C-alpha positions as CSV (number, residue, x, y, z in Angstrom):
1,M,9.9,-10.4,-19.0
2,Q,8.4,-7.0,-17.1
3,K,6.8,-8.9,-14.4
4,I,9.4,-11.8,-14.0
5,S,11.7,-8.0,-13.7
6,S,9.4,-6.1,-11.3
7,C,9.0,-9.3,-9.1
8,A,12.7,-10.2,-8.8
9,R,13.7,-6.1,-8.3
10,Y,11.2,-6.2,-5.6
11,A,12.6,-9.6,-3.8
12,A,16.0,-7.7,-3.9
13,L,15.0,-5.0,-2.5
14,N,13.0,-7.0,-0.3
15,D,16.1,-8.6,1.0
16,M,13.9,-11.9,-0.3
17,A,16.2,-12.6,-2.7
18,L,17.9,-15.4,-0.8
19,N,14.6,-16.9,-0.7
20,F,13.2,-16.3,-4.0
21,N,10.6,-18.2,-5.0
22,F,8.7,-17.2,-8.2
23,D,5.2,-18.9,-8.0
24,D,4.9,-16.9,-3.9
25,M,6.1,-13.7,-6.1
26,L,3.4,-13.7,-8.8
27,D,0.9,-15.2,-6.0
28,G,-2.4,-12.5,-5.6
29,K,-1.3,-12.8,-1.6
30,G,1.2,-12.0,1.0
31,N,4.0,-9.7,0.8
32,N,5.1,-9.5,-2.8
33,I,4.6,-7.4,-6.2
34,C,1.5,-9.0,-7.3
35,Y,-0.5,-8.2,-3.9
36,L,0.8,-4.6,-4.2
37,I,-0.5,-3.9,-7.3
38,S,-3.8,-5.3,-7.5
39,T,-4.3,-2.8,-3.3
40,H,-3.1,0.2,-5.7
41,G,-5.3,-0.3,-8.6
42,T,-8.0,-1.1,-6.2
43,L,-6.9,2.5,-4.6
44,C,-7.1,3.8,-8.0
45,T,-11.1,2.8,-8.2
46,V,-11.8,3.6,-5.7
47,I,-10.1,7.1,-6.0
48,N,-11.6,7.3,-9.2
49,T,-15.4,6.5,-8.6
50,A,-15.1,9.0,-5.9
51,G,-17.1,12.5,-6.8
52,S,-14.8,16.0,-7.5
53,D,-17.3,17.1,-5.5
54,D,-16.1,14.6,-2.3
55,I,-12.4,15.6,-3.1
56,E,-12.4,19.3,-3.6
57,A,-14.1,19.8,-0.8
58,L,-12.0,17.9,1.6
59,K,-9.2,20.1,0.0
60,K,-11.4,23.2,1.4
61,T,-11.7,21.9,4.5
62,G,-8.3,20.1,4.7
63,G,-10.0,17.6,7.4
64,I,-11.4,14.0,7.9
65,K,-12.9,11.9,10.5
66,L,-11.0,9.0,11.4
67,V,-13.5,7.0,12.6
68,H,-13.1,3.1,11.9
69,P,-10.7,1.4,13.9
70,D,-9.3,0.5,9.6
71,E,-9.4,4.4,9.4
72,R,-7.0,5.0,12.2
73,A,-4.5,2.3,11.4
74,I,-4.0,4.2,7.9
75,G,-3.9,7.6,9.7
76,R,-0.9,5.9,12.1
77,E,0.8,4.1,9.2
78,L,0.8,7.3,7.4
79,L,2.7,9.1,9.7
80,Q,5.3,6.7,9.2
81,F,5.8,7.6,6.1
82,E,8.4,10.3,6.4
83,E,10.6,8.4,8.7
84,V,10.3,5.4,6.4
85,V,11.5,7.7,3.6
86,E,14.1,8.5,5.1
87,K,15.5,5.2,6.1
88,A,14.9,3.9,3.2
89,C,18.4,5.3,1.6
90,L,20.1,3.0,3.8
91,L,18.0,0.2,4.0
92,P,15.5,0.2,0.8
93,N,14.0,-3.2,2.6
94,K,12.3,-0.7,5.1
95,L,10.1,1.3,2.0
96,C,8.9,-2.0,1.0
97,M,7.9,-3.8,4.1
98,Y,6.2,-0.3,4.7
99,T,4.2,-0.7,1.8
100,Y,3.2,-4.1,2.4
101,S,2.2,-2.5,6.0
102,M,-0.2,-0.1,4.3
103,S,-1.2,-2.7,1.9
104,Q,-2.3,-4.7,4.1
105,K,-4.5,-1.5,6.1
106,V,-6.3,-0.4,2.8
107,S,-7.0,-4.3,2.4
108,S,-8.7,-4.8,5.8
109,F,-10.2,-0.9,5.5
110,L,-11.8,-2.1,2.7
111,T,-13.2,-5.0,3.2
112,N,-14.4,-3.5,6.9
113,C,-15.8,-0.7,5.7
114,P,-18.8,-0.1,3.8
115,E,-18.8,2.0,1.2
116,K,-20.0,5.2,2.2
């Protein structure tokens, strides 16, 4: 029941309610809640795998180098976050679109960049 509720809410927020297809919402690919949850889980695994020393070093230096094009794409997307949140106050679907776009960029990065 929770899955149905989450799918319906995401579809409604993303202006997809008129074309709601439950099978599409459960597909692990495309602009749907399952894809976003999968990307979130993958990111949690990456963060949990990162050593605490790496994270502490990053906190001290306060900077990172975005070398790979996929890293830069994520960086550019993150720079838009504040503007998207402001727009989402009036147009919640903008947040859905941003989240999906960010998930695509993260998936591309994880596919194309070897683990360091």
